[in-house]
N, C-alpha and C positions, 0 to 999 in steps of 0.2 A: 432715524429709527434704528436700533439695535437689533442684532439678531435675537437677543433674549425677547425683546418686545414683539418681534414679528413673528416669532415661532407660533404663538396661539392662532394669530390669524392664518398661516399656512395649515394648522390643523384644523381650523374651522373650513376653510376651503375645502380640505380632504373629506371631512365628514358630510359636508353638505353634496359633494360630488358622489360619495360613496350612498348616500340616501337616493339620489336620482338615479343612479345606475342600477341600484338593486330593484327599485320600483318599476323602471323602465324595463329591465328583464321578464319580471314576472310578478305584477301587480296582484294577481289572485291568490299568491302564496302567503301563508299565516307567517311561515319564518321569515320571508322576505319583509313583510309588514312590520314585525316585531324588530327585525334588525333596523327597520328605518326609524322606529321610536327610539331605539337604542343611541344610533348615531345623532339622531335629532338632541338628545339629552345632552351628548358629548359636544354637540355644535353650539348648545347654550352654555356649557362650561368654557369652553374655548372662548366665544364672544366674551364672556363675563372678563376672563384672565386678560384677554387683550386690553379690554377698555380699564380694568384695575391697573394694569401697569402703565396707562398713560393718566390715571387719575391724578389731579393736582392738590386735593386736598382730603381730609379724613372723612367728611360727609360723602363725599363722591365714592370714596373706596369702599365705604359700608354699603352702600348701594349696590355696586357691582359685587360686593361679596354675597349679597343676598341672591342675587342673579345666579351667580355661580352656583351656589349651593342649591337652586331650583333645579338645574340640569343635574348635578351630581347626585342627589336624593332619588331621584327615580331610577338611577342606573343599574343598582342591584337587582331590584325588581324586574326590569327589562330583561337583564343578563339571564337570571335565574329562569324566567318564561322562556326565554330564547333556547336555553338548554333543555327544557323539559321537552319543547316542540320537536327539537332536534332528535332527541330520543324517543319521541312518541309515547310519551308517558305523562302527559298532563293530568289524565284523569286519576291516576294512581297517586298524584302529589298535590291534588287540589287544595288539601287544607294547607300545606307550607305555602302555597302559591298565594291563597287569601291572606295569609299572616304577612308575607313579604311586601303586598301592595298596600295592606293596611298600616303597617310600620312606614311606608313610603308616604303614605297620605298624612300620617300623624306629624312626622318629622317635616313635611312640606308646609303644613299649617303653622307649625311652631317657627320654622324659618321665615316664612312670609311675615308673619307677625311682627317680626323684629324684636322678639324676647331676648332679653340680656341672660337669660338660662342658655341659651344656644351660643349666641356671640355677643360679647359685651362691648365689641366694637373692634378696631383694628389696630396694628403696630406697624412700625416701620422696620423692615429688615435690609439685609444687603442686596436681596434680589428684588425688593420692592414691597408692597403691602402684604401684610399676612393677617389671618383672623385671630382675634383675641378671644380665646374659646371660654364657655361657660360650662355649668354642671352637666348639661344635656349633650355636650358634644362628643363626650366618650361613648356614652350609648349609641350615638348616631355612627361612632367610628367602628363599633363592634358591629352593629347592624350591617354597614358598608362591606365589610371584610367577611363577615360571616357568610352572608348569602353568595358573594363570590366563591369562596372557599367551598360551601356546601354545593353549589352548582358543579364546581370542579370535581368534587366526590363524586358525583352521579356519573360524571363522564369517565373517571378512573375506574370505578366499578363496573361499569359494561364495557370497557375498553377492549379488554381481552375476549369478550363473548362475542364482539360484533363478527359476523360472518364475512360480511364484504370488506375487502382491502379498500375499496373507495371510499366507504363511510368511515373507515377507521382512519384513513389519511385526513379526512376533513375533521374529525373528533381531534386528531392530533394537532392541527392548525388551532383549533378553538383553546385546546389544554396550553399550548405555548403561548398563544395570546394572553390567556388568563394569567399564567406565570410571569409574563413580562409585566403585566399591568400590577400585580401584587407586588412583584419585587420593586417596580417604581413607588407603589404606596408605602411600602416599608422603608424605603430610603428617604421618601419625604417625612414620614412620621418620626423616624429616628433623629433625623437632623432637626426636626420641631421639638423634640423632647431634650436631645442633648444640647440644643444650643442654649438652654437654661443654666446648664452646669459647665458647657465648654463653648465658648463663645465662637471659637474657630469653626464649629460644626456649622454654623450659619453660612459659611462660604461655599458648603457642598451644593452643587447646582441642584435646583427641583426637577425632578425625573417625572412628574405626573404627566405632564404634556406630551413628551416624547413617547413615555411608555403607553400611553393611550392611543396614539397615532398607530404604533405598532398593534396594539390590541384590535383596535377598529379595522385596521387593514387585513389581518389574520382571519377574523370573524367574517367579514366581507368576503374575501377569497373564497372561503370555504362555502359560500352559498352562491356565488355570482359565477364563479370558474367551474365550468362542467368538465373540462380536461384538466386536473389538478397535477402541479409537478409533485414529485415525491419529498414529503418533507424529511423524511429521515435521511435520504441522501443529501439535502440541503445541509441539514444539522452535522452529518459527518463530515461533510466537504468544508463546511465552514469550520469545524474544529481543527481539520489539518492546516487550514491556512492560518487560522488563530495560533496554532502550535508553531508554525513557521514564522509568523510575525514575532511571537512571543522569543523565539530561538534569536532571531536578528536582534531584536530589542536588548535582550539580555546581553549580547556579544558586544553592543556599543556601551553598555553601562559598566561592563566589565572593563572594557578597553579604557572608560574614562579615569577608571581608578589608577591605571598605569600610564596615564600620558598627560603631559601637560598641554591641554587644550588651547592655552592662550598662546603657545609658542609652536602650535602645529599648524603646518600649512593647511589649509582647506581642501587643497586638492589630494591629499592623503585620505580623506573621507568622502569626497565627492566622486573621485573617479572609481574606486572599489564599488560605492553604491549603485553608481551608474552603471557599472559592468553587470552587478547582479540584476538590475531592473531589465536590463537589454538581454539579458540570458532568459529572464522569465518570459518576455515577450516575443522572443525569437522561436523559430521551428524546434530549438532544442528544448525550450521551455514549454512548448506544447507537448512534446515527448515526454518530458518530466510529468507532466499534468495526466497524461495518457497513462503512464506508469502507476502514478497514484491511484488513478481510478481503477486500474486492473488489480491493484492490490487490495484496495478497501471494498471495492463493490463488484467482486467477481461473480456474484449470484447475478447480478442485473446483466453483466457481460455473457454470462452463460445463457441467460434467456435470449439475448440478441443473437450470439452465435448459433444458438439452436434452431432458430428460426430460420437464419441464412443457410444452415446445413441441410435443413428439411427440404428447403426449396430447390436446393440443388440435386438432391435425391429424388425429387418427385419425378423429374425429367427422363429418369433411366428405368422407370418401371411401368409395364404395359399390363400385367396381372391385376386384375380389378381388387380381389381380396387382398392380396399382398399390399397393393397401393394403399388401400385404407388402414389396413393393421400398421404400417409404417408410418402413416401420418398420425393416428391417432395414439399409438403407443409411444412414438418419437415426442410428441408433445407432452404427454404425461410424465414420461421418465426424464426427458431432457430439461423441461424449464425449471423445476418439474410443477405438476399440478395437481391439486386435489382429484381433478377427473376431467375426461374429455369426451364428447358425444358426437358422432357423425350421422346425420340423417340425410336420407336420400328419398328424391321425389318417387312415389308410388303411383303411377297413372289410374292403375284398378281402383285404388282406394281414395284417391284425389287428397292424398296428404304426403307430408313428409315423415318418413318412417325412420326409427332407429335402426341403423345398419351396423354399427360398431360403436362399442363402449369401452372405456377402461378407467378404472379408479384407483386412487392409492388410499384415500380416507373418505368416510361418507358413503351415501346410497347414491352417489350419481347425480343426474340432473333432475331426476323425480319427473320425467316425460318420456313417453313412449311414441307420441304421434303430434303433430302440429298440421291442421287442415289448411288447405290453399286459401280459404276465405279468410283466415285469420289476419286480425290488423298487423300482426307480428309479420307475416309472410308479405303483405301489401306494403308495409313499409320497407322490408328489404328489398324488394321488387322495385319500388319507385326510387329509393335513396342508393341502393347499392353500395353501402358503407358498413362498417362494423357498427354494432350497437352496443353501447357500453350500458348495462342494464340499469345502472344506479343514476343515469343522466336522465332516464325518463321521467322522475318526479320533479327533477330540477330545471329542465330546459322545456318551456312552453311549447315550443314549436314541435318537439317529439311527443310531448305529452297529449297532443290533441288526438294523434293516431291511435292511443291506448286507451282513451276514456272508457271504452266500452270491453277492454281486455285487461283491465289491470289484473284482475284474480287470476287469468290464464298467464300473464307475464310473471307473477309472483310465484305461480306454481313451478316455475321453470328455474331450477337453482343452478345459475351459470353467472360468471362475472361478464363475459362477452358472448354475444351472438353474431356470429360471423356467416355473411352469404357467401355462397359458391356461385358465381354467375359465369355464364359463357354466353357471348353475343347476344346480351341483354335478357338473357333467360336464366332464371334461378333453379339450378338443378340439384343443390344440395344446401344444409345449415350446419354449420359447425359450432356446437356449444362448448365454450371454453370455462372451465372452472376457476377457482381462485389459484394464485400461487401459494405453494406450502411456506415459501419464505414470508409470506405476509404483505410484500410489497405489492404496489399497484402496477397496473400497465401504463408506462408513460407514452407520450405521442410517438416518440421513436419506434418503439416496438410494436405500437398499433399500425403505425405507417408499414412495417416491414410484414406483420401479420396480414394486412390487406393485400400486400403483393404475393404472399405465399397463398392467400385463399384464391387469388385469380389464377395461379399457376397450378393449384390443386383441382380446380374446375376444369381447366383445360386437360390436365392429366386424367382425371376421372372419366371426361368425354371420351379422350382418346381411348383409354383400357375399355370403356363400353363400347365403343365401336368396334375395337380391334376383337373383344369377346364375341360380339355379336356376327360379325364376319366369319369367325373362326368357326361358329356353330352352324354356318349356312349348309344346305343340302347338296348333294353331289352334282345334280343339274346345273348350280351357280358356283361349282369349284373354282372355275376358271376365273370367274368375274370376283369372287371371293378373294383369290389370290392377289388380283391386281389391285382390288379394293384396299386390301391389308397392306400391300406394299406401298400403296399410294399413301394411307394413313400413317403408317409408321414411319416411312421416309420423310414426308412433308410435314405432317403435324407434329410428330415427335422430335424429329431431328432439327426442325427449324423453329416451329412456332413457339414450343416450350421454351427454349433457351432465349429466344427473342423476347418474348413476355417478360422474361427475367431482366434483359438488358433494358428495356423500357422502364420497368418498376423501379429497379436500383439507380438507374441514371435520374430519374425523377426525385428517388431519396436524397441522391447528391445535391441537385438543383434547388432542392428545399433547405439544403444546409443542415440537414439532422446529425451529420457527422462532422461539422465545423465548416468555418469559412472557406471560400475558393478563390483563387486567384482569378484575375479577368481572363487570363489563357485558359485556366483549367475549366472556367464556366462556358467559354466558347467551345472547347473539345466535348466537352459532357453534353451541352445543348445540340451540337452537332449529331453527337451519338443518339440522344433521344428522338431527335427530329427523323433521322435517317431510320432508326428502329422503327418509329410510328409508321413512317412509309412502306417499309419492308414488311411490316405485319398487315397492313392493308392489302399489299399485293398478295401475301401468302394466303390471306383470308380468300382472294380471287382464285388462287389454285386449289384451294380445298372445294370449290364450287365447280370443280371440272365436270362432275356427274350432271351437275344441273345446266351446264353448257350444253352437253349432249342432248338434254330432255328438252332443251329450248326455253328454258325457265329462268334464265339470266337476263337480269335487266341490263339495258344499255342507258346510259346517261349522256345525252349528246349535249355538247356546248362549243361554241367557237374556240378554238384554240391557236396560240401563237408557235409554230413550229420552231422558229429562233430559239425561244425561250426554253421550249421543251428539250431540244437537242443538247443546249448548254447544259442543261439539269442532269440529263443522262451522262452526258460526257464527264461533267465533276463527280457524279457519284461513281463512276467506273474507274477513275484514275487511280484509286488505291490498289486495283487489280493490276496495274501496269508498273508499279513500283519494283525496283531491281531489275527490269527489263530495258533493253536498248529498243525501245519502242515509242513511237510517236502516235498520238490520237488525235485526228485532225478533222475538220468539216469543209465541206463544199456546197454551201446553202446560196441560192440566189437571194438578194435584199429584197425582191419583191416576189410575194409568193399569193397565188389566189386564196380567198377565206375559205377555211376549212372547218366543217363542224364533225366532232368525232367524241367518243368517250376518252377524255384525257388520261385517265388512270390506266386505260387499257392499251392505248397507244404508247403510253410511257414504259409499260411493261415489254411489250413487243420489242421497243428499241434498247433496253436494258437487257434482256434476253440474248438479243443479237450480238451488242457489244460485249457484253461477259464472254459469249462463246469466242467471238473474234479475238479478244484479248488473252484468253485462256490458252487457246490454241496456236499463238503467234509469240516466239521467243524474241524476234529482232524485226525490226523493218517498221511498218505503220499500219494503223486501222483508220479507215477514210469512212465518214459518214456523208451521204451526199443526197441532194434532191432534185428530182427533174419534174418540171411542171408539164403534166399531158393534157391533151383537151378537155378530158372528163375525169381526170384523176390526178392525185399526186403520188409519184413513184418515189419511195425512199429505199437507198441502198446503203448496205455495210460492207465495205470491201476490206479484206486483211490480206498481209503476205506470210500465212501461216502454214501449218502442214497439209492443207488441202483435205479434200474427201476423194475417196476412191469411188469410181463410176457404180459399183454394186451397192455402196452405202446410200447414194443419192436417192436410191428409189424408196427407201424405208426411213427416210431422214426425219420426216414430220409425223412418224408414228409414235404413240405412247410407250413409255419405257426402253426406248431403243437409245444405244450408245454405239460410237464408232468402234470398230475392233480393231485399235492399235494400243501401244503402250502409254502414249501421251493421253489419250482420251480416258483410259481406264485410272490413271493417276489422277486426272482432274477431278474424278468423281462426279456425283450430281445423280438426281433421279430419271434422266431422261425425258423429262415432262416439258422442259422449256419450250421447245421447238413447236411442241404438239399443241400446247395451250397457246403460243402465238398465231399458229395457223388457225386455230378456232376463233379467236378475238379478230383476226384480219377478216375471215369469211363472216363473222357477224356484222363488220361494216360494210359488207358486200364487194370486198376486194379480193385479190389473190396473192400468193405468197410463193415463192421459187428460190432457187439455190444454182449458183453456176461455179463448177471447182474443177480443178485437176490435182492430183496427190502431188505433195511437195511443190504446189506453184500457188497456194492461197486460194481464197473463196471469197464468193460475192453474193450476199443475200438480198433478194429485192422484195418488197410487199408495195402495194398500192392501195390507196384510200381514196374512194370516189368523192367528187366534189359535191354531189348532191346525194 
């Protein structure tokens, strides 16, 4: 079987697969059902062509030509109806819809009757059997192309007036698919006509099947894929590489005119071409591609870089009003957008109210409040991800949530609805308008926007808490100062940038910016895992006030101290780089079973180890365990700067640091030992320190066996 004969079978499999996928995704959608009818007609066409090219005689060929036209005749009607449903204008064009279906039925009856007015038979050509047309074949051809072009004209007329870039991108897919199909039809018709006068025209390959494979794929993509690729970018990128291919081909053609290829050593062609291909797939080629993208698609890079820049700036602002102004104004002017609205939860009104809005064109989002019992809020609370508004009608899983809120959702003029969540609680909603460039938000930008939303939620919460504490009365001034210092230092300095590390390492692991080597993936995964663990620990630190109130929950489980100590030493080793320092352990092989909160014990060990390494420039740090009758005693000893006797008394108090140059240069919040003491006491143990200045220190803590 030749590739020419196999191609219709491949197209048949493609169309049947598209029909199955479309119905499986959303069988209740009229658009999906009509697309299934359309690719069903394509499938009949492809089956007929496959069998026609295998027909042994004229009688069989005539039968399969009738089968082919049974599928082909229905296609304009299904396509035109598909376009009207897509544009939601079937009612306004009901007359033309009746006409196209009537013509489809008339031509189908004529075709099935075997009338010679439609096809007088078949004839043999270079590529196989072809129909010998009758008088009515020309009206059929006009009908076929007229309604394809008429449907295309509807799309073109409304294209510029479509508000949603998402719908405009889907319309672009349908437009391009239709144009490809029409070009294929024109080529086939031209070769069919010209072959009567120029026999060589019969050698041109019939493009109908390949063109309509692309046609069906593009229509299918427009309704099956919820997160579409940007068609404009694909077309531009394809044009660039087509241009490069053209330049290379032209160079070879020109070289052929001045070279005697018969006498030329093949190595003179193979080696330069091999060098060019190697350069294109090498890191240099990737950099070249990146430069091309920056040159041609600077608007998209600008959006991506704006999101990254805002994410960095969010962590340095604690003023609530300035934080929101920076976010909304930065998005609208930086991307740029038609508008952007930030809504904050109002407990008194039990709703999310507009707090900040900025617009460049139009009237904004068109809403001032979203109640907490709204399906929109319920979906954002449950899913916690960016809602692409146009996906609601396409994705049946999302549509279920909005069956009773379709009008409410339509009233919100926004391309994206972004949840601002912290610790599983929805604190705000960001309504993002369309890009002024008309481009869609691609998957990469949505991923970075989700990271930004997480960062914004944390920054808003920090700013809100900071503002609340700043307004406390005089009797709580001291407590307010400590709380403000705690929140500003720990939450602002650690948690916010750490959230960025976790979010952007996830972006890298998802390969949104390109492939990673195995070593790069190992390093980035280590960063992501360590960052996630540190974030968990910092969340524990932020619960310090709940510890004092006795409201912190303890999760008791049996722990393996050997494994735990190895983890802590491995996590602490980066602190020892550049120092003449050994980190060792002295742990008995046999230890009594111990039940404790593993996360909190690990944090105690990490706090003690990091302090020991931080204040020891050379020598060693030793972690040891001694099994006592009713407890396990863990010790961390170092050969560092030691602690003065006056400092030992206040060592475990909050916000206290040693009064010496080394301690001041090490930084920190002064909470590590205080939190460690609280965690040890919650286990029913005790913690203490032994030290002499310039002779090292040893910290001990016990964990009861019962």
